[in-house]
MDTraj code that builds the backbone (N, CA, C; nanometers):
import mdtraj as md
import numpy as np

residues = "MET SER SER GLU PRO ARG ASP SER ASN PRO ASP ALA THR GLN ASP ASP SER GLU GLN SER ASP ALA ALA GLU ASP ALA SER ASP ALA ALA GLY SER PRO GLY MET THR ILE PRO LEU PRO GLU GLY SER THR SER VAL SER ASP ALA ILE VAL THR ASN ARG GLU MET LEU ARG GLU PRO GLU ARG HIS GLY LEU ALA THR GLU GLY ASP ILE GLU ASN LEU SER GLY ALA MET GLU SER LEU SER ALA LYS VAL GLU ARG VAL ASP ARG GLN HIS GLU ALA GLY ASP GLU ARG LEU THR GLU LEU GLU GLU LEU VAL GLU ARG GLN GLN GLN GLN ILE ASP GLU LEU GLN SER MET VAL GLY ASP LEU VAL ASP ILE LEU GLY THR GLU ALA GLU TRP THR THR PHE ASP GLY SER".split()
xyz = np.array([
    [-3.5943, 3.6664, -3.5071],
    [-3.6821, 3.6331, -3.6143],
    [-3.6266, 3.6803, -3.7454],
    [-3.6571, 3.6093, -3.8452],
    [-3.6059, 3.6412, -3.9769],
    [-3.7097, 3.7224, -4.0518],
    [-3.6594, 3.8132, -4.1362],
    [-3.7508, 3.8946, -4.2145],
    [-3.7832, 3.8288, -4.3475],
    [-3.7171, 3.7166, -4.3758],
    [-3.7435, 3.6472, -4.5020],
    [-3.8753, 3.5724, -4.4936],
    [-3.9449, 3.5636, -4.6028],
    [-4.0686, 3.4864, -4.6014],
    [-4.0390, 3.3375, -4.5818],
    [-4.1376, 3.2706, -4.5325],
    [-4.1201, 3.1299, -4.4993],
    [-4.0857, 3.0448, -4.6218],
    [-4.1362, 3.0778, -4.7376],
    [-4.1139, 3.0016, -4.8601],
    [-3.9689, 3.0045, -4.9039],
    [-3.8952, 3.1023, -4.8633],
    [-3.7569, 3.1109, -4.9069],
    [-3.6670, 3.0198, -4.8254],
    [-3.7160, 2.9634, -4.7159],
    [-3.6377, 2.8730, -4.6337],
    [-3.6332, 2.7365, -4.7040],
    [-3.5145, 2.6873, -4.7436],
    [-3.5074, 2.5607, -4.8178],
    [-3.5553, 2.4424, -4.7352],
    [-3.5303, 2.4438, -4.6020],
    [-3.5761, 2.3333, -4.5178],
    [-3.7280, 2.3285, -4.5127],
    [-3.7905, 2.4413, -4.5054],
    [-3.9359, 2.4472, -4.4996],
    [-3.9964, 2.3952, -4.6293],
    [-3.9363, 2.4255, -4.7420],
    [-3.9856, 2.3796, -4.8713],
    [-3.9771, 2.2279, -4.8795],
    [-3.8687, 2.1730, -4.8310],
    [-3.8511, 2.0285, -4.8342],
    [-3.9548, 1.9603, -4.7448],
    [-3.9793, 2.0156, -4.6261],
    [-4.0785, 1.9584, -4.5355],
    [-4.2172, 1.9626, -4.5975],
    [-4.2494, 2.0744, -4.6646],
    [-4.3802, 2.0869, -4.7291],
    [-4.3974, 1.9823, -4.8391],
    [-4.2926, 1.9588, -4.9183],
    [-4.3050, 1.8619, -5.0272],
    [-4.3173, 1.7205, -4.9723],
    [-4.2482, 1.6900, -4.8618],
    [-4.2600, 1.5579, -4.7996],
    [-4.4021, 1.5367, -4.7468],
    [-4.4602, 1.6434, -4.6901],
    [-4.5957, 1.6319, -4.6380],
    [-4.6953, 1.6108, -4.7517],
    [-4.6752, 1.6800, -4.8624],
    [-4.7677, 1.6637, -4.9746],
    [-4.7520, 1.5246, -5.0368],
    [-4.6291, 1.4707, -5.0422],
    [-4.6078, 1.3342, -5.0917],
    [-4.6785, 1.2339, -5.0021],
    [-4.6689, 1.2525, -4.8716],
    [-4.7344, 1.1627, -4.7772],
    [-4.8859, 1.1693, -4.7933],
    [-4.9385, 1.2887, -4.8166],
    [-5.0825, 1.3043, -4.8358],
    [-5.1275, 1.2346, -4.9640],
    [-5.0467, 1.2450, -5.0713],
    [-5.0801, 1.1771, -5.1962],
    [-5.0789, 1.0258, -5.1768],
    [-4.9775, 0.9744, -5.1049],
    [-4.9705, 0.8303, -5.0789],
    [-5.0925, 0.7839, -5.0003],
    [-5.1337, 0.8627, -4.9023],
    [-5.2498, 0.8272, -4.8209],
    [-5.3763, 0.8265, -4.9056],
    [-5.3894, 0.9247, -4.9960],
    [-5.5086, 0.9291, -5.0804],
    [-5.5084, 0.8132, -5.1798],
    [-5.3884, 0.7724, -5.2292],
    [-5.3798, 0.6561, -5.3182],
    [-5.4210, 0.5302, -5.2443],
    [-5.3752, 0.5161, -5.1211],
    [-5.4080, 0.3978, -5.0417],
    [-5.5573, 0.3938, -5.0112],
    [-5.6178, 0.5086, -4.9889],
    [-5.7604, 0.5131, -4.9587],
    [-5.8415, 0.4741, -5.0813],
    [-5.7924, 0.5054, -5.1995],
    [-5.8628, 0.4725, -5.3227],
    [-5.8492, 0.3263, -5.3610],
    [-5.7411, 0.2608, -5.3197],
    [-5.7212, 0.1208, -5.3564],
    [-5.7823, 0.0317, -5.2487],
    [-5.8271, -0.0867, -5.2894],
    [-5.8867, -0.1756, -5.1896],
    [-5.7803, -0.2245, -5.0920],
    [-5.8110, -0.2175, -4.9655],
    [-5.7181, -0.2621, -4.8626],
    [-5.7295, -0.4119, -4.8418],
    [-5.6423, -0.4644, -4.7590],
    [-5.6452, -0.6063, -4.7297],
    [-5.7659, -0.6376, -4.6431],
    [-5.8390, -0.7390, -4.6810],
    [-5.9550, -0.7788, -4.6027],
    [-5.9375, -0.9217, -4.5572],
    [-5.9791, -0.9482, -4.4372],
    [-5.9743, -1.0828, -4.3808],
    [-6.1170, -1.1206, -4.3461],
    [-6.1638, -1.2309, -4.4014],
    [-6.3020, -1.2688, -4.3709],
    [-6.3157, -1.3082, -4.2243],
    [-6.4241, -1.2669, -4.1654],
    [-6.4508, -1.3001, -4.0259],
    [-6.5101, -1.4398, -4.0176],
    [-6.4816, -1.5117, -3.9108],
    [-6.5414, -1.6447, -3.8953],
    [-6.6937, -1.6350, -3.8942],
    [-6.7560, -1.7421, -3.9335],
    [-6.9018, -1.7465, -3.9403],
    [-6.9621, -1.7119, -3.8047],
    [-7.0596, -1.6232, -3.8061],
    [-7.1266, -1.5826, -3.6828],
    [-7.0632, -1.4606, -3.6179],
    [-6.9468, -1.4151, -3.6660],
    [-6.8811, -1.2984, -3.6068],
    [-6.9256, -1.1734, -3.6818],
    [-6.9551, -1.0704, -3.6059],
    [-6.9971, -0.9448, -3.6683],
    [-6.8903, -0.8378, -3.6583],
    [-6.7891, -0.8597, -3.5767],
    [-6.6826, -0.7613, -3.5617],
    [-6.5513, -0.8343, -3.5349],
    [-6.4445, -0.7582, -3.5358],
    [-6.3130, -0.8151, -3.5116],
    [-6.3055, -0.8726, -3.3700],
    [-6.3631, -0.8030, -3.2747],
    [-6.3577, -0.8534, -3.1371],
    [-6.4347, -0.9853, -3.1250],
    [-6.5501, -0.9972, -3.1937],
    [-6.6229, -1.1244, -3.1958],
    [-6.5372, -1.2340, -3.2582],
    [-6.4662, -1.1999, -3.3648],
    [-6.3809, -1.2974, -3.4329],
    [-6.2693, -1.3449, -3.3409],
    [-6.2118, -1.2535, -3.2638],
    [-6.1049, -1.2906, -3.1705],
    [-6.1589, -1.3859, -3.0655],
    [-6.2737, -1.3546, -3.0115],
    [-6.3349, -1.4418, -2.9105],
    [-6.3649, -1.5785, -2.9717],
    [-6.4208, -1.5810, -3.0911],
    [-6.4531, -1.7068, -3.1585],
    [-6.3270, -1.7892, -3.1829],
    [-6.2209, -1.7226, -3.2278],
    [-6.0955, -1.7942, -3.2529],
    [-6.0382, -1.8510, -3.1238],
    [-6.0478, -1.7773, -3.0151],
    [-5.9998, -1.8289, -2.8859],
    [-6.0786, -1.9521, -2.8445],
    [-6.2102, -1.9477, -2.8632],
    [-6.2942, -2.0632, -2.8298],
    [-6.2565, -2.1835, -2.9165],
    [-6.2306, -2.1577, -3.0433],
    [-6.1927, -2.2652, -3.1343],
    [-6.0613, -2.3291, -3.0899],
    [-5.9687, -2.2477, -3.0419],
    [-5.8406, -2.3013, -2.9971],
    [-5.8524, -2.3763, -2.8659],
    [-5.9448, -2.3332, -2.7801],
    [-5.9654, -2.4031, -2.6521],
    [-6.0305, -2.5391, -2.6733],
    [-6.1271, -2.5468, -2.7661],
    [-6.1995, -2.6706, -2.7923],
    [-6.1966, -2.7014, -2.9429],
    [-6.0800, -2.7398, -2.9931],
    [-6.0674, -2.7592, -3.1386],
    [-6.1568, -2.8701, -3.1938],
    [-6.1813, -2.9745, -3.1142],
    [-6.2626, -3.0858, -3.1644],
    [-6.4064, -3.0439, -3.1918],
    [-6.4586, -2.9470, -3.1191],
    [-6.5959, -2.8990, -3.1412],
    [-6.6081, -2.8200, -3.2711],
    [-6.4959, -2.7662, -3.3178],
    [-6.4990, -2.6790, -3.4359],
    [-6.4336, -2.7433, -3.5581],
    [-6.4117, -2.8732, -3.5514],
    [-6.3558, -2.9432, -3.6666],
    [-6.2074, -2.9216, -3.6869],
    [-6.1367, -2.8779, -3.5847],
    [-5.9933, -2.8580, -3.5948],
    [-5.9205, -2.9785, -3.5360],
    [-5.7977, -2.9969, -3.5766],
    [-5.7180, -3.1079, -3.5258],
    [-5.6740, -3.0787, -3.3827],
    [-5.6849, -3.1801, -3.3001],
    [-5.6399, -3.1682, -3.1613],
    [-5.4935, -3.2098, -3.1540],
    [-5.4325, -3.1886, -3.0393],
    [-5.2926, -3.2265, -3.0226],
    [-5.2751, -3.3769, -3.0439],
    [-5.3706, -3.4552, -2.9925],
    [-5.3661, -3.6007, -3.0119],
    [-5.3763, -3.6387, -3.1586],
    [-5.4651, -3.5690, -3.2317],
    [-5.4781, -3.5944, -3.3756],
    [-5.3467, -3.5667, -3.4472],
    [-5.2852, -3.4578, -3.4108],
    [-5.1591, -3.4193, -3.4748],
    [-5.0504, -3.5214, -3.4447],
    [-5.0440, -3.5679, -3.3183],
    [-4.9447, -3.6698, -3.2826],
    [-4.9696, -3.7990, -3.3596],
    [-5.0968, -3.8399, -3.3692],
    [-5.1297, -3.9624, -3.4438],
    [-5.0935, -3.9483, -3.5912],
    [-5.1279, -3.8340, -3.6491],
    [-5.0961, -3.8112, -3.7906],
    [-4.9454, -3.8055, -3.8136],
    [-4.8735, -3.7437, -3.7211],
    [-4.7277, -3.7365, -3.7341],
    [-4.6673, -3.8765, -3.7288],
    [-4.7160, -3.9587, -3.6356],
    [-4.6676, -4.0964, -3.6269],
    [-4.6988, -4.1750, -3.7528],
    [-4.8189, -4.1574, -3.8031],
    [-4.8575, -4.2276, -3.9258],
    [-4.7714, -4.1830, -4.0436],
    [-4.7438, -4.0534, -4.0510],
    [-4.6597, -4.0010, -4.1599],
    [-4.5179, -4.0576, -4.1514],
    [-4.4624, -4.0651, -4.0304],
    [-4.3287, -4.1223, -4.0139],
    [-4.3272, -4.2685, -4.0565],
    [-4.4300, -4.3419, -4.0164],
    [-4.4393, -4.4832, -4.0530],
    [-4.4500, -4.4996, -4.2048],
    [-4.5358, -4.4189, -4.2659],
    [-4.5517, -4.4266, -4.4117],
    [-4.4249, -4.3845, -4.4844],
    [-4.3565, -4.2843, -4.4318],
    [-4.2309, -4.2409, -4.4938],
    [-4.1284, -4.3529, -4.4917],
    [-4.1198, -4.4241, -4.3785],
    [-4.0264, -4.5362, -4.3679],
    [-4.0637, -4.6461, -4.4674],
    [-4.1938, -4.6736, -4.4802],
    [-4.2384, -4.7755, -4.5749],
    [-4.2072, -4.7346, -4.7186],
    [-4.2286, -4.6080, -4.7498],
    [-4.2011, -4.5591, -4.8852],
    [-4.0521, -4.5711, -4.9162],
    [-3.9676, -4.5367, -4.8198],
    [-3.8232, -4.5495, -4.8402],
    [-3.7852, -4.6953, -4.8642],
    [-3.8441, -4.7866, -4.7866],
    [-3.8153, -4.9288, -4.8019],
    [-3.8607, -4.9777, -4.9399],
    [-3.9801, -4.9362, -4.9816],
    [-4.0309, -4.9756, -5.1135],
    [-3.9433, -4.9175, -5.2243],
    [-3.8976, -4.7940, -5.2062],
    [-3.8081, -4.7332, -5.3058],
    [-3.6788, -4.8135, -5.3193],
    [-3.6227, -4.8552, -5.2050],
    [-3.4992, -4.9350, -5.2097],
    [-3.5250, -5.0690, -5.2791],
    [-3.6391, -5.1324, -5.2479],
    [-3.6730, -5.2595, -5.3122],
    [-3.6928, -5.2407, -5.4625],
    [-3.7553, -5.1304, -5.4992],
    [-3.7778, -5.1011, -5.6408],
    [-3.6446, -5.0823, -5.7134],
    [-3.5540, -5.0081, -5.6510],
    [-3.4222, -4.9875, -5.7127],
    [-3.3476, -5.1199, -5.7258],
    [-3.3548, -5.2037, -5.6212],
    [-3.2896, -5.3347, -5.6275],
    [-3.3530, -5.4193, -5.7374],
    [-3.4853, -5.4139, -5.7503],
    [-3.5554, -5.4875, -5.8558],
    [-3.5145, -5.4384, -5.9943],
    [-3.5003, -5.3067, -6.0087],
    [-3.4565, -5.2508, -6.1370],
    [-3.3163, -5.2992, -6.1724],
    [-3.2281, -5.3018, -6.0726],
    [-3.0916, -5.3492, -6.0966],
    [-3.0933, -5.4960, -6.1392],
    [-3.1737, -5.5755, -6.0693],
    [-3.1834, -5.7186, -6.1013],
    [-3.2427, -5.7378, -6.2400],
    [-3.3424, -5.6598, -6.2753],
    [-3.4032, -5.6681, -6.4076],
    [-3.3007, -5.6349, -6.5157],
    [-3.2206, -5.5335, -6.4920],
    [-3.1167, -5.4960, -6.5886],
    [-3.0171, -5.6109, -6.6053],
    [-2.9789, -5.6743, -6.4954],
    [-2.8876, -5.7889, -6.5025],
    [-2.9488, -5.9028, -6.5836],
    [-3.0780, -5.9303, -6.5599],
    [-3.1451, -6.0377, -6.6328],
    [-3.1561, -6.0063, -6.7822],
    [-3.1841, -5.8817, -6.8147],
    [-3.1916, -5.8423, -6.9558],
    [-3.0568, -5.8624, -7.0237],
    [-2.9487, -5.8257, -6.9553],
    [-2.8142, -5.8441, -7.0116],
    [-2.7833, -5.9922, -7.0294],
    [-2.8255, -6.0748, -6.9305],
    [-2.8039, -6.2190, -6.9385],
    [-2.8792, -6.2781, -7.0571],
    [-3.0039, -6.2411, -7.0737],
    [-3.0847, -6.2913, -7.1856],
    [-3.0220, -6.2493, -7.3186],
    [-2.9736, -6.1264, -7.3239],
    [-2.9102, -6.0785, -7.4475],
    [-2.7857, -6.1614, -7.4795],
    [-2.7025, -6.1900, -7.3777],
    [-2.5822, -6.2721, -7.3998],
    [-2.6207, -6.4139, -7.4441],
    [-2.7245, -6.4698, -7.3791],
    [-2.7682, -6.6042, -7.4169],
    [-2.8226, -6.6072, -7.5586],
    [-2.8937, -6.5012, -7.5993],
    [-2.9466, -6.4950, -7.7359],
    [-2.8309, -6.4891, -7.8360],
    [-2.7256, -6.4152, -7.8017],
    [-2.6077, -6.4115, -7.8901],
    [-2.5437, -6.5499, -7.9002],
    [-2.5351, -6.6216, -7.7869],
    [-2.4776, -6.7562, -7.7884],
    [-2.5638, -6.8510, -7.8712],
    [-2.6963, -6.8387, -7.8574],
    [-2.7870, -6.9225, -7.9352],
    [-2.7696, -6.8951, -8.0838],
    [-2.7605, -6.7674, -8.1200],
    [-2.7416, -6.7311, -8.2612],
    [-2.6108, -6.7899, -8.3142],
    [-2.5035, -6.7839, -8.2339],
    [-2.3748, -6.8399, -8.2762],
    [-2.3845, -6.9918, -8.2933],
    [-2.4505, -7.0586, -8.1963],
    [-2.4667, -7.2036, -8.2060],
    [-2.5499, -7.2428, -8.3282],
    [-2.6575, -7.1692, -8.3551],
    [-2.7404, -7.1985, -8.4728],
    [-2.6587, -7.1818, -8.6008],
    [-2.5755, -7.0796, -8.6021],
    [-2.4924, -7.0564, -8.7196],
    [-2.3940, -7.1724, -8.7397],
    [-2.3322, -7.2170, -8.6287],
    [-2.2373, -7.3292, -8.6385],
    [-2.3081, -7.4579, -8.6796],
    [-2.4253, -7.4841, -8.6229],
    [-2.5010, -7.6031, -8.6595],
    [-2.5440, -7.5929, -8.8052],
    [-2.5820, -7.4742, -8.8477],
    [-2.6204, -7.4552, -8.9883],
    [-2.5039, -7.4857, -9.0809],
    [-2.3851, -7.4422, -9.0424],
    [-2.2658, -7.4726, -9.1233],
    [-2.2409, -7.6231, -9.1259],
    [-2.2555, -7.6913, -9.0120],
    [-2.2366, -7.8364, -9.0058],
    [-2.3418, -7.9083, -9.0906],
    [-2.4660, -7.8601, -9.0863],
    [-2.5739, -7.9206, -9.1658],
    [-2.5403, -7.9084, -9.3128],
    [-2.4883, -7.7926, -9.3530],
    [-2.4510, -7.7738, -9.4942],
    [-2.3378, -7.8696, -9.5326],
    [-2.2411, -7.8840, -9.4433],
    [-2.1284, -7.9733, -9.4708],
    [-2.1768, -8.1178, -9.4824],
    [-2.2684, -8.1576, -9.3946],
    [-2.3199, -8.2945, -9.3955],
    [-2.4262, -8.3158, -9.5024],
    [-2.4813, -8.2097, -9.5574],
    [-2.5813, -8.2212, -9.6632],
    [-2.7183, -8.2604, -9.6103],
    [-2.7522, -8.2214, -9.4910],
    [-2.8838, -8.2521, -9.4352],
    [-2.9584, -8.1210, -9.4071],
    [-3.0727, -8.1368, -9.3410],
    [-3.1514, -8.0187, -9.3071],
    [-3.1722, -8.0127, -9.1561],
    [-3.1981, -7.8905, -9.1053],
    [-3.2260, -7.8733, -8.9613],
    [-3.3437, -7.7789, -8.9460],
    [-3.4305, -7.8114, -8.8518],
    [-3.5449, -7.7244, -8.8217],
    [-3.5238, -7.6648, -8.6837],
    [-3.5573, -7.5395, -8.6719],
    [-3.5411, -7.4708, -8.5442],
    [-3.6775, -7.4380, -8.4839],
    [-3.6908, -7.4671, -8.3574],
    [-3.8138, -7.4335, -8.2845],
    [-3.7758, -7.3322, -8.1779],
    [-3.8490, -7.2235, -8.1724],
    [-3.8195, -7.1196, -8.0723],
    [-3.9370, -7.1044, -7.9783],
    [-3.9132, -7.0311, -7.8711],
    [-4.0185, -7.0125, -7.7706],
    [-4.1367, -6.9309, -7.8218],
    [-4.1096, -6.8397, -7.9137],
    [-4.2186, -6.7550, -7.9630],
    [-4.2936, -6.8195, -8.0779],
    [-4.2572, -6.9446, -8.1145],
    [-4.3309, -7.0206, -8.2155],
    [-4.2862, -6.9948, -8.3571],
    [-4.1830, -6.9173, -8.3797],
    [-4.1402, -6.8895, -8.5169],
    [-4.0302, -6.9828, -8.5622],
])
top = md.Topology()
chain = top.add_chain()
for i, resn in enumerate(residues, 1):
    res = top.add_residue(resn, chain, resSeq=i)
    for name in ("N", "CA", "C"):
        top.add_atom(name, md.element.get_by_symbol(name[0]), res)
traj = md.Trajectory(xyz[None], top)
């Protein structure tokens, strides 16, 4: 046995401080609100909730939960809808590409029309006559 007091032992001091830190942490946790999980309706304790949850899993249709058949049907429907959405997306992209091509074509044709009108206007001036232009927009 040692004649030194217990406080002079450095290991003992470290153990005491660790214990006091743990006690402070525990008191902080006790003061703060802990995690709470609401119990299912009609349950008064955790054990009642466990029993209720087991019953719900055994007979999901009685408790408004999806059954395995429901899940399979929904999964099939989701796959079908996903395929349709992909097909519509591809059609939309193809339509956008076609629209861009048509816009470019119309722009080129409008340039050709403008050039032809200019040439006809020059010919009209040379011949000394007049020309009237009718367009689709009425101007």
